[in-house]
A tleap script that builds the chain and sets N, CA, C and O, in Angstrom:
source leaprc.protein.ff14SB
mol = sequence {
  NMET SER ALA HIE CYS GLN LEU THR GLY ALA
  GLN PRO GLY PHE GLY ASN ALA ILE SER HIE
  SER HIE ARG ARG THR SER ARG ARG PHE ASP
  PRO ASN ILE GLN SER LYS ARG TYR TRP LEU
  ALA GLY GLU GLY ARG HIE VAL ARG LEU LYS
  LEU SER ALA LYS ALA ILE LYS THR ILE ASP
  ALA ILE GLY VAL GLU ALA ALA VAL ALA ARG
  ILE ARG ALA ARG GLY VAL LYS CVAL
}
set mol.1.N position { 4.746 -10.924 2.316 }
set mol.1.CA position { 4.386 -9.830 0.934 }
set mol.1.C position { 3.498 -8.900 1.604 }
set mol.1.O position { 2.792 -8.033 1.090 }
set mol.2.N position { 3.692 -9.329 3.327 }
set mol.2.CA position { 2.915 -8.207 4.506 }
set mol.2.C position { 3.281 -6.544 4.032 }
set mol.2.O position { 2.711 -5.736 4.764 }
set mol.3.N position { 4.052 -5.978 3.039 }
set mol.3.CA position { 4.596 -5.255 3.397 }
set mol.3.C position { 4.511 -4.164 2.690 }
set mol.3.O position { 5.142 -3.107 2.701 }
set mol.4.N position { 3.114 -4.812 1.697 }
set mol.4.CA position { 3.652 -4.154 0.316 }
set mol.4.C position { 1.978 -3.834 0.059 }
set mol.4.O position { 1.032 -4.610 0.195 }
set mol.5.N position { 1.980 -1.828 -0.529 }
set mol.5.CA position { 0.149 -2.011 -1.083 }
set mol.5.C position { 0.157 -2.201 -2.624 }
set mol.5.O position { 0.960 -2.236 -3.556 }
set mol.6.N position { -1.398 -2.321 -2.342 }
set mol.6.CA position { -2.142 -3.153 -3.328 }
set mol.6.C position { -2.735 -2.389 -4.657 }
set mol.6.O position { -3.247 -2.926 -5.640 }
set mol.7.N position { -2.455 -0.515 -4.338 }
set mol.7.CA position { -2.217 0.104 -5.055 }
set mol.7.C position { -1.279 0.588 -5.891 }
set mol.7.O position { -1.171 0.513 -7.115 }
set mol.8.N position { -0.530 1.159 -4.955 }
set mol.8.CA position { 0.674 1.778 -5.863 }
set mol.8.C position { 1.664 0.927 -5.900 }
set mol.8.O position { 2.691 1.172 -6.532 }
set mol.9.N position { 1.463 -0.266 -5.175 }
set mol.9.CA position { 2.892 -1.347 -5.447 }
set mol.9.C position { 4.044 -0.506 -4.170 }
set mol.9.O position { 5.215 -0.878 -4.244 }
set mol.10.N position { 3.749 0.445 -3.191 }
set mol.10.CA position { 5.098 0.569 -2.663 }
set mol.10.C position { 5.534 -0.592 -1.770 }
set mol.10.O position { 4.620 -1.336 -1.416 }
set mol.11.N position { 6.711 -0.869 -1.360 }
set mol.11.CA position { 7.503 -2.238 -0.728 }
set mol.11.C position { 8.857 -1.153 0.602 }
set mol.11.O position { 9.149 0.024 0.810 }
set mol.12.N position { 9.164 -2.218 1.014 }
set mol.12.CA position { 10.359 -2.045 2.185 }
set mol.12.C position { 11.172 -1.207 1.010 }
set mol.12.O position { 10.666 -1.351 -0.103 }
set mol.13.N position { 12.311 -0.379 1.058 }
set mol.13.CA position { 13.031 0.040 1.235 }
set mol.13.C position { 14.401 -0.419 2.186 }
set mol.13.O position { 14.168 -0.862 3.311 }
set mol.14.N position { 15.773 -0.311 1.735 }
set mol.14.CA position { 16.843 -1.220 3.109 }
set mol.14.C position { 17.987 -0.060 2.853 }
set mol.14.O position { 18.272 0.488 1.788 }
set mol.15.N position { 18.408 0.090 3.828 }
set mol.15.CA position { 19.595 1.178 4.019 }
set mol.15.C position { 20.240 0.399 5.157 }
set mol.15.O position { 20.156 -0.804 5.404 }
set mol.16.N position { 20.999 1.496 5.883 }
set mol.16.CA position { 21.917 1.197 7.242 }
set mol.16.C position { 21.581 2.324 7.986 }
set mol.16.O position { 21.519 3.477 7.558 }
set mol.17.N position { 21.248 1.726 9.746 }
set mol.17.CA position { 21.213 2.735 10.568 }
set mol.17.C position { 22.513 2.764 10.659 }
set mol.17.O position { 23.335 1.881 10.417 }
set mol.18.N position { 22.703 4.296 11.178 }
set mol.18.CA position { 24.296 4.663 11.401 }
set mol.18.C position { 23.841 4.852 12.698 }
set mol.18.O position { 22.633 5.038 12.845 }
set mol.19.N position { 24.832 4.838 14.016 }
set mol.19.CA position { 24.937 4.556 14.967 }
set mol.19.C position { 25.639 6.051 15.607 }
set mol.19.O position { 25.816 7.015 14.861 }
set mol.20.N position { 25.923 6.080 16.764 }
set mol.20.CA position { 26.313 7.595 16.883 }
set mol.20.C position { 28.261 7.470 16.878 }
set mol.20.O position { 29.001 8.444 16.734 }
set mol.21.N position { 28.638 6.293 17.039 }
set mol.21.CA position { 30.037 6.273 16.775 }
set mol.21.C position { 29.885 5.876 15.091 }
set mol.21.O position { 30.970 5.787 14.515 }
set mol.22.N position { 28.804 5.658 14.348 }
set mol.22.CA position { 29.197 5.265 12.842 }
set mol.22.C position { 29.731 4.121 12.144 }
set mol.22.O position { 30.555 3.887 11.259 }
set mol.23.N position { 28.660 3.294 13.150 }
set mol.23.CA position { 28.412 1.800 12.692 }
set mol.23.C position { 27.693 1.734 12.288 }
set mol.23.O position { 26.720 2.313 12.770 }
set mol.24.N position { 27.534 0.909 10.950 }
set mol.24.CA position { 26.948 0.686 9.812 }
set mol.24.C position { 25.668 -0.343 10.187 }
set mol.24.O position { 26.406 -1.325 10.263 }
set mol.25.N position { 24.645 -0.773 10.414 }
set mol.25.CA position { 23.955 -2.353 10.634 }
set mol.25.C position { 23.087 -2.180 8.875 }
set mol.25.O position { 23.219 -1.239 8.092 }
set mol.26.N position { 22.305 -3.331 8.714 }
set mol.26.CA position { 21.241 -3.155 7.900 }
set mol.26.C position { 19.689 -2.499 8.785 }
set mol.26.O position { 19.386 -2.147 9.926 }
set mol.27.N position { 19.381 -2.556 8.154 }
set mol.27.CA position { 17.434 -1.444 8.705 }
set mol.27.C position { 16.572 -1.961 7.186 }
set mol.27.O position { 16.976 -2.186 6.045 }
set mol.28.N position { 15.752 -1.990 7.577 }
set mol.28.CA position { 14.440 -1.742 7.034 }
set mol.28.C position { 13.751 -0.213 6.583 }
set mol.28.O position { 13.981 0.711 7.363 }
set mol.29.N position { 13.162 -0.001 5.714 }
set mol.29.CA position { 12.263 1.392 5.770 }
set mol.29.C position { 10.751 0.640 5.148 }
set mol.29.O position { 10.743 0.113 4.035 }
set mol.30.N position { 10.012 0.666 5.679 }
set mol.30.CA position { 8.659 0.356 5.620 }
set mol.30.C position { 7.306 0.926 5.364 }
set mol.30.O position { 6.546 1.288 6.262 }
set mol.31.N position { 7.070 0.980 4.206 }
set mol.31.CA position { 5.843 1.261 3.739 }
set mol.31.C position { 4.781 1.931 4.955 }
set mol.31.O position { 4.789 0.907 5.638 }
set mol.32.N position { 4.314 2.416 5.361 }
set mol.32.CA position { 2.740 2.862 6.296 }
set mol.32.C position { 1.614 2.106 5.494 }
set mol.32.O position { 1.078 2.510 4.462 }
set mol.33.N position { 1.266 0.516 6.405 }
set mol.33.CA position { 0.423 -0.106 5.340 }
set mol.33.C position { -0.826 -0.129 6.127 }
set mol.33.O position { -0.933 -0.667 7.229 }
set mol.34.N position { -1.751 0.480 5.499 }
set mol.34.CA position { -3.170 -0.253 6.288 }
set mol.34.C position { -3.855 -1.073 5.890 }
set mol.34.O position { -3.494 -1.721 4.907 }
set mol.35.N position { -5.376 -1.388 6.670 }
set mol.35.CA position { -6.098 -2.699 5.650 }
set mol.35.C position { -7.126 -1.413 5.978 }
set mol.35.O position { -7.235 -0.888 7.086 }
set mol.36.N position { -7.831 -1.037 4.807 }
set mol.36.CA position { -8.964 -1.110 4.643 }
set mol.36.C position { -10.358 -1.651 4.168 }
set mol.36.O position { -10.467 -2.588 3.378 }
set mol.37.N position { -10.965 -1.261 4.488 }
set mol.37.CA position { -12.457 -1.749 3.772 }
set mol.37.C position { -13.133 -1.222 3.367 }
set mol.37.O position { -13.858 -0.613 4.154 }
set mol.38.N position { -13.385 -1.069 1.981 }
set mol.38.CA position { -14.410 -0.104 1.071 }
set mol.38.C position { -15.263 -1.168 0.850 }
set mol.38.O position { -15.078 -2.358 1.105 }
set mol.39.N position { -17.160 -0.080 -0.145 }
set mol.39.CA position { -17.636 -1.282 -0.333 }
set mol.39.C position { -17.794 -0.360 -2.264 }
set mol.39.O position { -17.492 0.699 -2.814 }
set mol.40.N position { -18.375 -1.511 -2.533 }
set mol.40.CA position { -17.621 -1.279 -4.426 }
set mol.40.C position { -19.604 -1.399 -4.238 }
set mol.40.O position { -20.272 -2.141 -3.519 }
set mol.41.N position { -20.022 -0.341 -5.212 }
set mol.41.CA position { -21.233 -0.180 -5.198 }
set mol.41.C position { -21.419 -1.084 -6.465 }
set mol.41.O position { -22.320 -1.922 -6.497 }
set mol.42.N position { -20.411 -0.870 -7.679 }
set mol.42.CA position { -21.602 -1.646 -8.441 }
set mol.42.C position { -20.677 -3.259 -8.605 }
set mol.42.O position { -20.587 -3.790 -9.712 }
set mol.43.N position { -20.292 -3.644 -7.841 }
set mol.43.CA position { -20.355 -4.631 -7.359 }
set mol.43.C position { -21.522 -5.245 -6.501 }
set mol.43.O position { -22.068 -6.301 -6.818 }
set mol.44.N position { -21.778 -4.697 -5.676 }
set mol.44.CA position { -22.426 -4.838 -4.224 }
set mol.44.C position { -22.266 -5.471 -2.950 }
set mol.44.O position { -23.023 -5.953 -2.108 }
set mol.45.N position { -20.724 -5.273 -3.121 }
set mol.45.CA position { -19.984 -5.814 -1.930 }
set mol.45.C position { -19.260 -5.156 -1.025 }
set mol.45.O position { -19.680 -3.999 -1.058 }
set mol.46.N position { -18.349 -5.248 -0.179 }
set mol.46.CA position { -16.949 -4.937 0.414 }
set mol.46.C position { -16.034 -5.120 -0.149 }
set mol.46.O position { -15.890 -6.326 -0.352 }
set mol.47.N position { -15.187 -4.466 -0.590 }
set mol.47.CA position { -13.678 -5.448 -0.050 }
set mol.47.C position { -12.319 -5.130 0.656 }
set mol.47.O position { -11.918 -3.973 0.528 }
set mol.48.N position { -11.901 -5.606 1.056 }
set mol.48.CA position { -9.917 -5.691 1.919 }
set mol.48.C position { -8.852 -5.018 1.385 }
set mol.48.O position { -8.036 -5.912 1.162 }
set mol.49.N position { -8.478 -4.206 1.121 }
set mol.49.CA position { -7.562 -3.894 1.006 }
set mol.49.C position { -6.379 -3.498 1.570 }
set mol.49.O position { -6.630 -2.710 2.481 }
set mol.50.N position { -4.506 -3.795 1.368 }
set mol.50.CA position { -3.930 -3.019 1.644 }
set mol.50.C position { -3.099 -2.016 1.507 }
set mol.50.O position { -2.018 -2.131 0.929 }
set mol.51.N position { -3.482 -1.051 1.972 }
set mol.51.CA position { -2.854 0.283 1.240 }
set mol.51.C position { -1.624 0.554 2.303 }
set mol.51.O position { -1.292 -0.008 3.346 }
set mol.52.N position { -1.204 1.454 1.706 }
set mol.52.CA position { -0.011 2.481 1.773 }
set mol.52.C position { -0.946 3.795 2.406 }
set mol.52.O position { -2.155 3.638 2.236 }
set mol.53.N position { -0.591 4.917 3.030 }
set mol.53.CA position { -1.341 5.739 3.449 }
set mol.53.C position { -1.539 6.991 2.229 }
set mol.53.O position { -2.371 7.868 1.995 }
set mol.54.N position { -0.470 6.586 1.725 }
set mol.54.CA position { -0.270 7.412 0.455 }
set mol.54.C position { -1.628 7.379 -0.819 }
set mol.54.O position { -2.260 8.272 -1.384 }
set mol.55.N position { -1.654 5.825 -0.891 }
set mol.55.CA position { -2.835 5.499 -1.413 }
set mol.55.C position { -4.187 5.359 -1.170 }
set mol.55.O position { -5.134 5.124 -1.921 }
set mol.56.N position { -4.099 5.556 0.081 }
set mol.56.CA position { -5.722 6.142 0.428 }
set mol.56.C position { -6.282 7.801 0.689 }
set mol.56.O position { -7.421 8.163 0.984 }
set mol.57.N position { -4.916 8.730 0.440 }
set mol.57.CA position { -5.888 9.580 -0.082 }
set mol.57.C position { -5.704 9.873 -1.399 }
set mol.57.O position { -6.040 10.878 -2.026 }
set mol.58.N position { -4.858 8.413 -1.923 }
set mol.58.CA position { -5.386 8.594 -3.651 }
set mol.58.C position { -7.157 8.667 -3.361 }
set mol.58.O position { -7.943 9.609 -3.459 }
set mol.59.N position { -7.343 7.295 -2.989 }
set mol.59.CA position { -8.752 6.747 -2.856 }
set mol.59.C position { -9.703 7.440 -3.228 }
set mol.59.O position { -10.592 7.457 -4.079 }
set mol.60.N position { -9.116 8.298 -1.975 }
set mol.60.CA position { -10.009 9.428 -1.216 }
set mol.60.C position { -10.265 10.800 -2.380 }
set mol.60.O position { -11.089 11.697 -2.202 }
set mol.61.N position { -9.574 10.710 -3.264 }
set mol.61.CA position { -9.199 11.999 -4.353 }
set mol.61.C position { -9.926 10.814 -6.047 }
set mol.61.O position { -10.615 11.444 -6.850 }
set mol.62.N position { -9.723 9.575 -6.292 }
set mol.62.CA position { -10.673 9.489 -7.884 }
set mol.62.C position { -11.295 8.678 -7.638 }
set mol.62.O position { -11.602 7.888 -8.530 }
set mol.63.N position { -11.815 8.481 -6.189 }
set mol.63.CA position { -12.951 7.202 -5.647 }
set mol.63.C position { -12.457 5.912 -5.719 }
set mol.63.O position { -11.481 5.665 -6.428 }
set mol.64.N position { -13.272 4.674 -4.772 }
set mol.64.CA position { -12.753 3.664 -5.171 }
set mol.64.C position { -12.984 2.691 -5.991 }
set mol.64.O position { -12.764 1.481 -5.938 }
set mol.65.N position { -13.601 3.584 -6.991 }
set mol.65.CA position { -14.206 2.187 -8.520 }
set mol.65.C position { -13.024 2.484 -9.220 }
set mol.65.O position { -12.857 1.685 -10.141 }
set mol.66.N position { -11.979 3.489 -9.112 }
set mol.66.CA position { -10.921 4.175 -10.444 }
set mol.66.C position { -10.050 3.174 -9.600 }
set mol.66.O position { -9.440 2.298 -10.212 }
set mol.67.N position { -9.943 3.260 -8.065 }
set mol.67.CA position { -8.566 2.482 -7.787 }
set mol.67.C position { -8.464 0.804 -8.091 }
set mol.67.O position { -7.664 0.022 -8.605 }
set mol.68.N position { -9.917 0.765 -7.376 }
set mol.68.CA position { -9.726 -1.337 -7.808 }
set mol.68.C position { -10.080 -1.614 -9.472 }
set mol.68.O position { -10.025 -2.776 -9.875 }
set mol.69.N position { -10.385 -0.693 -10.263 }
set mol.69.CA position { -9.648 -0.503 -11.793 }
set mol.69.C position { -8.424 -0.689 -12.226 }
set mol.69.O position { -7.934 -1.608 -12.883 }
set mol.70.N position { -7.765 0.741 -11.583 }
set mol.70.CA position { -6.248 0.564 -11.116 }
set mol.70.C position { -5.530 -0.624 -11.011 }
set mol.70.O position { -4.659 -1.037 -11.776 }
set mol.71.N position { -6.243 -1.458 -9.367 }
set mol.71.CA position { -5.381 -2.394 -9.199 }
set mol.71.C position { -5.508 -3.568 -9.901 }
set mol.71.O position { -4.766 -4.544 -9.793 }
set mol.72.N position { -6.929 -3.398 -10.978 }
set mol.72.CA position { -6.953 -5.155 -11.559 }
set mol.72.C position { -6.203 -5.005 -12.806 }
set mol.72.O position { -5.897 -5.977 -13.498 }
set mol.73.N position { -5.847 -3.565 -13.155 }
set mol.73.CA position { -4.924 -3.449 -14.484 }
set mol.73.C position { -3.352 -4.268 -13.828 }
set mol.73.O position { -2.800 -5.246 -14.332 }
set mol.74.N position { -2.945 -3.558 -12.677 }
set mol.74.CA position { -1.690 -4.369 -12.567 }
set mol.74.C position { -1.944 -5.641 -12.446 }
set mol.74.O position { -0.843 -6.171 -12.595 }
set mol.75.N position { -2.865 -6.609 -12.234 }
set mol.75.CA position { -2.818 -7.968 -11.961 }
set mol.75.C position { -2.908 -8.201 -10.906 }
set mol.75.O position { -2.103 -9.076 -10.585 }
set mol.76.N position { -3.617 -7.798 -9.973 }
set mol.76.CA position { -3.811 -7.784 -8.525 }
set mol.76.C position { -4.787 -8.225 -8.497 }
set mol.76.O position { -5.594 -7.497 -9.074 }
set mol.77.N position { -5.291 -9.258 -8.041 }
set mol.77.CA position { -6.964 -10.161 -7.928 }
set mol.77.C position { -7.442 -9.133 -6.543 }
set mol.77.O position { -6.713 -8.724 -5.639 }
set mol.78.N position { -9.624 -8.780 -6.845 }
set mol.78.CA position { -9.110 -8.022 -5.582 }
set mol.78.C position { -10.891 -8.758 -5.474 }
set mol.78.O position { -11.556 -8.618 -4.448 }
savepdb mol mol.pdb
quit
């Protein structure tokens, strides 16, 4: 479960790699997952989250408290 975003739920997509001769082989499209540490002022502790690059931008916009509330609403333990 390493290529999953805790906030957006982004996960790998699957498709075909197509060569110059047009042969098709299976491949994975992994999301850009980063590990980030944020300070939760309400709880007085740090949390480490595995987030996609899009989710990091979302946290910059809405704040870490609201983002953690969304993660917990999805049923993921933080």
